[in-house]
C-alpha positions, -999 to +999 in steps of 0.1 A: +302-557+709+314-543+676+338-558+650+370-540+643+396-545+615+432-543+626+455-528+599+492-529+602+512-503+581+548-493+577+577-514+565+606-534+578+629-561+564+602-588+566+575-569+547+590-543+524+565-550+497+534-546+519+531-512+534+495-515+545+480-549+554+447-559+570+459-584+596+430-593+619+394-589+629+385-585+666+352-582+685+354-556+712+334-529+731+357-501+718+389-493+699+411-495+730+398-530+739+403-540+703+440-531+704+444-549+737+428-581+723+448-579+691+481-580+710+468-607+734+461-630+705+423-629+708+418-623+670+409-639+637+441-636+618+443-632+581+453-661+559+486-643+551+496-645+588+485-681+592+505-692+562+536-673+575+532-692+608+524-661+629+500-669+658+497-634+672+499-599+659+534-585+657+543-548+652+579-542+644+600-510+644+587-484+619+552-500+620+519-489+635+484-504+637+451-488+629+418-500+644+388-494+621+351-503+627+335-527+603+313-499+589+344-477+580+367-505+567+374-510+531+354-540+518+384-555+501+405-554+533+377-568+554+372-597+529+409-604+528+408-613+565+375-632+562+391-655+537+405-674+567+371-691+572+369-704+537+405-716+538+400-736+570+368-753+561 
């Protein structure tokens, strides 16, 4: 299993100021499985999404997701999602 970072980008009325946001980390065998798990709710969501009350990953009109392996993810984006552990402890 590999770890993947789910990044949502694009804009809509709910997130005009955030065009690119790391939203979740998922463990999966490949990118396709990571996407499936992300929409099924089998993810570690970022603090931003827990605070906003979102329990699952949502993609609205004019938005897309990108799935990136941990080795290719930006360290700052990866860490922003990992903050969830420190906030919940």
